[in-house]
N, C-alpha and C positions, 0 to 999 in steps of 0.2 A: 504494500500500500504506500502511496506517496502522500505528500502533504498538500495536495490540491484542496482548495476550498471553492465555494460557489463563485466567489469573485474571480478566481482564475478561470473557471469554466466560462463565465460570462465574457471575460476579456478575450479568450481564445475564440469563442463564437462570434463576438463582435469583429475581431480582426478578419476572420474568414468572410463574414457577411459584408463588411465594409470594402473589402478588396476583391471579393468573389474569386478567391484562390487560396491555395495553401499558404501557410505562414510559419513563422518561427516564434516560439514562446519559451522563455527561460532555458535557452539552449536546446530545445527539443524541436525537431521538424514536425509540424502538424500537417498531415496529409488531408486534403479536402477535395471534394468534387462538388460542383454546383450543377444542379439539374433544374431546368425549367420545363414545365409541362408544355404540350403542344399548343394549348390555348394561350399561354403566355408568349411562347416563341413566335406565334403568328399574329399576336395582337397588334393593332396599329399603334398602340401606346406602349409597346414593349420597353423602350428605353426609360420612360417615366416609371413603369412598374418596377424595373430593376433598380432604378435610383431610389424609389420609395422604400424598397426592401433594404438596400445598402445603407441608407441613412436613417432608418427607423430608430428612434430613441425614446419613444413614449412608453417605456416599460413601467407597469404599475403592479401593485399586489394582485390585482384582478387578472391581468393578462400574463403575468410572469411570477406566479406564486413561489417558485423555487429559485428565483433570481439567477437563472442561467442564461437568459437571453437566447433561448433555443426555439422559440415559437412565437409568432405574433400575427395578428390580423391587421390589415391596413386597407385604405381605400385610395384609389386614383380616379379622380373625377366621378365620385359616387359609386364606383364599381369595386366590389370587395375582392381582396387577394390575401394571401398569407404565405409565410415562410415557416419551415420546420427543419431543425437540425436533428439528424440521426447519427448514431455512433456504431461503428462496425469493427470487427476483427480485421486482421491483415488481408484476408481473402474476400472481404465484403460478404461473408456468408452468414455470420452470427452477430448478434448485438454485442456491444462492449460497454463496459462501465467507464466513463471518462475520469471518474475519481480514482480508479485503480490504475488505468493505463492512459497517461496524459497524451501519448502519441497515437491513440487509436485513430482509425480513419473516420472522417466526418463526411456526411453528405448533406448539403443544404439544398432543399427543394423549395422552389418558388412556384406557386400555383394560384389559380383562381379559387376563391373561397368555395365556390360550388363544387369543386373537385375533391374536397376533403372527404 
């Protein structure tokens, strides 16, 4: 077990989401993939949707009860979208606990709220 706390998980998740790519944190390479659903990739406001996800910072007790910045709902011109971070093992086959393995693989999915 390492000494990660919720603030570390939130910082890593924010780094990935803000940059839409893998990152480095406390000398650990953090592998990440960013996935957008077909409804987002073909949406005429795709760039605005991605930017809204990247720069989302309205986390509250209601939408982020565990303070991990791993999931949120947001709107672009009145249309609902969301992002979700999932954690996987090295083969992307099984889930992983980011508190146990800081450098687990992360997948950030950005989707229309109707797709959840």
